[in-house]
Structures are given as C-alpha cells and as structure tokens.
C-alpha positions in Angstrom: 11.6 12.5 -31.1 10.4 13.7 -27.5 7.4 15.8 -27.3 9.3 18.4 -25.6 11.3 19.1 -28.7 8.6 18.2 -31.1 5.6 20.2 -29.7 4.5 23.2 -31.7 1.9 25.2 -29.9 -0.9 27.7 -31.1 -1.6 30.6 -29.0 -5.1 31.5 -27.6 -7.8 29.6 -25.8 -10.0 27.2 -27.4 -13.0 29.8 -26.9 -11.2 32.5 -28.8 -12.1 31.4 -32.2 -13.6 27.9 -33.0 -12.0 26.4 -36.2 -14.2 26.2 -39.2 -16.1 23.0 -40.0 -13.5 20.4 -40.1 -13.6 18.0 -43.3 -11.6 15.0 -44.5 -12.4 12.0 -46.3 -13.5 8.7 -44.9 -12.1 5.5 -45.8 -14.5 5.1 -48.8 -13.0 8.3 -50.1 -16.5 10.3 -49.2 -16.3 13.6 -47.8 -16.8 13.7 -44.0 -17.1 16.5 -41.6 -17.4 17.2 -38.0 -20.9 18.8 -38.5 -22.2 15.6 -39.6 -22.1 14.8 -35.6 -23.8 17.9 -34.5 -25.8 17.2 -31.4 -23.1 14.7 -30.3 -20.0 15.0 -28.0 -17.3 14.3 -30.3 -13.8 13.2 -29.3 -11.5 13.9 -32.4 -8.3 12.2 -32.3 -5.2 13.1 -34.5 -2.9 10.0 -35.0 -0.6 8.3 -37.5 0.0 4.3 -38.2 3.8 4.9 -37.4 3.1 6.6 -33.9 3.5 4.1 -31.0 1.5 5.9 -28.3 -1.2 6.2 -31.2 -1.4 2.4 -31.2 -1.5 2.1 -27.5 -4.6 4.5 -26.9 -6.8 2.9 -29.9 -8.0 0.1 -27.7 -9.2 2.5 -25.1 -11.1 4.4 -27.8 -12.7 1.3 -29.0 -13.8 0.6 -25.5 -15.1 4.0 -24.8 -17.1 4.1 -28.1 -18.9 1.0 -27.0 -19.4 2.4 -23.6 -20.4 6.0 -24.3 -21.8 5.9 -27.9 -25.2 5.1 -26.6 -25.0 8.1 -24.4 -24.3 10.3 -27.4 -20.5 10.4 -27.7 -18.8 10.0 -31.2 -15.0 9.1 -31.5 -13.3 10.0 -34.7 -9.8 9.1 -35.7 -8.2 11.4 -38.2 -5.2 10.0 -39.7 -2.2 12.2 -40.8 -0.6 9.4 -42.7 0.3 10.6 -46.3 -1.9 9.4 -49.0 0.5 6.8 -50.2 0.0 5.0 -46.9 -4.0 4.8 -47.3 -3.7 0.8 -47.4 -1.6 1.0 -44.0 -4.6 3.1 -42.6 -7.0 0.4 -43.6 -5.0 -2.3 -42.3 -4.5 -0.6 -39.0 -8.3 -0.1 -38.7 -9.0 -3.6 -39.1 -6.3 -4.8 -37.0 -7.5 -2.8 -34.0 -11.1 -3.3 -34.9 -11.9 0.5 -34.9 -15.7 0.8 -34.4 -15.8 4.7 -35.2 -15.2 6.7 -38.2 -11.5 6.9 -39.6 -10.8 9.8 -41.7 -7.7 10.5 -43.7 -5.6 13.5 -45.1 -5.3 15.4 -41.8 -2.7 18.0 -41.9 -0.7 19.7 -39.2 -2.5 23.2 -40.1 -5.8 21.6 -39.1 -4.5 20.1 -35.8 -2.9 23.4 -34.9 -6.3 25.1 -35.6 -7.6 23.1 -32.6 -4.7 24.3 -30.5 -3.0 20.9 -30.2 0.3 21.5 -31.5 1.8 19.2 -34.1 2.8 16.2 -32.0 1.0 12.9 -32.2 -1.3 11.8 -30.6 -3.5 14.7 -29.8 -7.1 14.7 -29.0 -9.9 17.6 -28.7 -13.3 16.9 -27.1 -16.0 19.1 -28.7 -19.4 19.6 -27.0 -22.7 19.1 -28.8 -22.5 22.5 -30.3 -19.2 21.7 -32.0 -17.4 23.9 -29.7 -13.7 22.6 -28.5 -13.9 22.3 -24.7 -10.9 20.0 -23.9 -7.5 19.1 -25.1 -5.4 16.0 -24.5 -1.8 16.3 -25.5 0.1 12.8 -25.8 -1.4 9.5 -25.2 -4.8 9.7 -23.6 -5.6 7.9 -20.4 -9.0 6.2 -19.4 -9.4 8.6 -16.3 -8.8 11.8 -18.0 -11.1 10.9 -20.8 -13.9 9.5 -18.7 -13.9 12.5 -16.3 -14.3 14.9 -19.2 -17.0 12.9 -21.0 -19.0 12.5 -17.7 -18.8 16.1 -16.9 -20.1 17.2 -20.5 -22.8 14.4 -20.2 -23.7 16.0 -16.7 -25.6 19.0 -15.5 -22.2 20.4 -15.3 -22.8 21.9 -11.8 -19.6 20.2 -10.6 -16.3 22.1 -11.2 -15.1 21.8 -14.6 -12.0 19.6 -15.0 -8.9 21.0 -16.5 -9.1 22.4 -20.1 -5.8 20.7 -21.1 -4.1 17.5 -20.0 -0.4 17.7 -20.6 2.1 14.7 -20.8 4.9 14.0 -18.4 7.7 16.5 -18.8 5.7 19.4 -20.1 4.9 21.8 -17.2 1.9 24.2 -17.4 4.7 26.8 -17.1 6.5 25.4 -20.3 3.2 25.3 -22.1 2.4 28.8 -21.3 5.9 30.0 -22.5 5.2 28.5 -25.8 1.6 30.0 -25.9 3.5 33.5 -26.9 2.8 35.0 -23.5 -0.7 33.7 -23.0 -1.3 34.0 -19.1 -3.5 31.2 -17.8 -4.2 30.0 -14.3 -2.3 26.8 -13.4 -5.6 25.3 -12.1 -6.9 25.2 -15.6 -4.2 22.6 -16.2 -3.7 18.9 -15.2 -0.9 16.7 -15.6 -1.3 12.9 -15.4 1.0 9.8 -15.7 1.1 8.3 -19.2 3.7 6.6 -21.2 6.1 9.3 -22.8 6.7 9.4 -26.5 4.2 11.4 -28.4 6.1 11.3 -31.6 6.7 12.9 -35.1 8.0 10.5 -37.9 11.9 10.3 -38.0 
C-alpha cells in the first residue's frame, strides 16, 4: 500500500513531549531500553521482515554502524513483526549480518509516540540526551543520514538540517495537513529521492 494512503501522523513537534523510555526485548528475550544507550547518538529504526524498503536500507545501517559506531553512534532495529514471526526476525538478522541490537515487539503506538506515523520503515535519530531530533519517513538514504549524524557529532554551529525527511509523493503541505493544523516552516522539511514503497502488510 502506498505511503500516501498508509501514513498516520501524530501532531506536534518532536521537542513538545519526549516519549518515555522506550523498552522492548532483544533476541535473547531480555529487556532492552533506549536509556541503556545514554550518551550515544541513537538511530532507532522501525521495520518488519515483510517490508521491502526495510530490507533495502538494512545494508546501509550495517555500513554506517561500522563507520559511526566508534564515534558514539548506535543503530537499533525495532521489529514490528508479531511474536509468532520471531524466527523470521532471527533469520533476517543473520541473513543481513546486522551488527547492532535487534529488538522485537514494537507496536504502532510506540512508533506514533516518536511522531513517525505507522508506515514502515521509519527512523528517529536521538541525541546523546535521548532527545528525538530528526525523523526519516520511508527508506533511509545515506546522504540524509550522514548529513544528520555529522551535524549531531559536530559543534553544531552550521545550520541544522531539516528535522524531517519525507518520501517522494509526500509534500510538506500534505504533511502539515495531517499534523492536525500544526503550522511549520517549509524550510524545516526536506524531500529527497528514494525508492517509493513504505509499506504496511496486506
């Protein structure tokens, strides 16, 4: 289903009300929470094994974890697959050689709490204080991720990149329309070329 019809948006800016500490389970069925990575820049990605764009972006995350991990960046993949598909998540992790934590049991409500809507994939980037700073809706692209990671790792004197990256076919106006009347400046948004197809299961 196209993201245009699948996207469900939450109102408000990321800075309005930071979500509570996000906690799921790792693949060993142990509790895992965002606060465990306090002091790191965290890239939290919501995904599922059936999602084609999710599969396409995972090699990029593996690459960037290797590149940016030593600089204090931590990628985390939060699977939205149902509990019955846990084996699929484990096979996916092995197949794509994921070198970062994979969590299971993510729900739409938790994704919405980060103002990401409910379509997949969706990514939020948090600063070292655990504050959400950037959102990427749809398949993440290297240029967009690197730009934002480098800014967070810098002295931040350069202009801040757009807070949200939207996929093709979603204009800032469309986004604001679904933000329940929230007015935002267009320069706060960025659109970039990426493969369409953020999905929900059929």
